[in-house]
N, C-alpha and C positions, 0 to 999 in steps of 0.2 A: 504493499500499499503506500502510495505516496506521502512524504513528508509534509506536515503543516507548516513547518519553519525548517529551515536549512540548518540550523544550529540546535535548535532543542525542541522536544515534543512531550507530550504528556502521554503516559501509558498505563494500563491496567494489568494486574496480574492477580488471579484466583488460586486461592489454595483451597480445593474443592475436597469435601470432605463427604463420605459415605461409609456407615457402619464403623467406625473407629480407623478407616485408613484414609490416606490423602493421595490425591492424584498427582503424579509428578509426570512432567514431559521432558524428554530429554531434547535440549535447543541444540540443532544441528550447526548453528552459526557460532555460538559460544562454547560449544563442547561442555555443557554443564546439564543438571537437573534443575528444573525451574517449576513454578507453576504454568497453568495456560493463560496467555494473556497476549496482548498487543496495543498498537497505536489507538488512540481515540480520535475519532475522526472528527472534521470540522462540525458535522451536524447531530454530533451525540454529545450527552452527558456521560460520566464515568460509569454509571450504573449501565446505561443502554450498551455502552462500549464491552462492558465486561459479559454481559448475556449475551451479545453478539458473537463475542469471541470463545465463549464456552459452546454456543452452537456451530461455529465454524471449524474449530479445531478438535473437538471430541463428540460432538453430536449431543451435548448434555443441556439439559434445561436446568437451572439450578436456581436455589433461592439465596439471595444475599440477605442477612438480617439487617432489618432498619430500612429496607428498600420500600419505597413509599407505593409501589405497584402502580400507581396513578400519577399521571404527570398533567401538569397545568401548562398552558401556553404562557402565563404570567409567571409563575413560581412554582418550582419543585423543590422540596427540601430533600438534601441526600444526607445519606450517614457518613460519618466521618470513615476514611479508609482506617483499617486495623495498622497499617503502617504507611509510611510515605518515605521515599527516599530519591535521591538525585545521582545518576550515574552515569559514567562517561561510556559512551558507545564506541567512539574513535576520537581521533585527535581534534576532530571539528564538529563533533555532534554529541548530544547528551539527552537523557530521559529523565523526567520528572515521573517516578513509578508511585502509583496509586495501588496498595496491596490489600485485597479484599478476601474474607473468607467467605466461603459459600458451601450451601449443603445440595447434595444431588439425591435423586429419588431413586438413583438405579446406578450400579457400577458398570453396565453395558455401554462402551464406547462406540460410537459411530462416527468413524473418519472419513469425510468426503474425499471422493477422487480428485477433486479439484484442489484440494490444501495440501500443503506440504507433509508428506507423512514423517511421523517421528515417534520413535518408541516412547510407549506411556506404560505407566505402572502405577497401581493401587500399593501403597506402602503403609504398613502398621509403624507405630513409633519406634519400635526397637529397629525395624529396617531402615527408618529415616537415619536413626543415629549411626547404623553401621555403614550406609551408603556414601561412597565417595562423591561430595558435592560442597559448593560454596557455603560457608558457615553462615551469612547473613540468609540464604534460601534455606538451610536447616532451621535456623530460628524461627522463619515465617512458618514453616510446613509443622514444626512441633506445637507452636503456638496456636495453629487451626485446630490440629487435634486435641489440644486442652480445652480450646474454647467448645469445638463443635462436636467432639467425637463420641458423646454419648446423647446427642441431642437428636429425636427423630424429627422429620422435615414436616 
């Protein structure tokens, strides 16, 4: 997807939980395990982008705690992300990342043929702790499991 700005973009990343497991997706460009996500497009708010990315990347409908579910053309209250960060993508481009925890109703993934294929796996807390991954991503994944691991949708 094209960038909104050449130097910095806003992105969303979802840490999706289902029955005490968190979904991790291997990001081929960065060679690391992350959540599901991508750029927030110009005509979207962060939650719309999060729902779109979950559907596009893994075919999941998700519930994000605090999502108002209805939008008003004048004002939509948005929940605060669970985490936010600013990270460098290259020497000339950065992202401001909004990290949300989400619940899935199923663990069945449907990855469309039109989207990049990436390895995905549902991980328990102990599997996340043992997986070779970025410590920030591990912290987010474990926090999502702590927050949503035992909650039904």
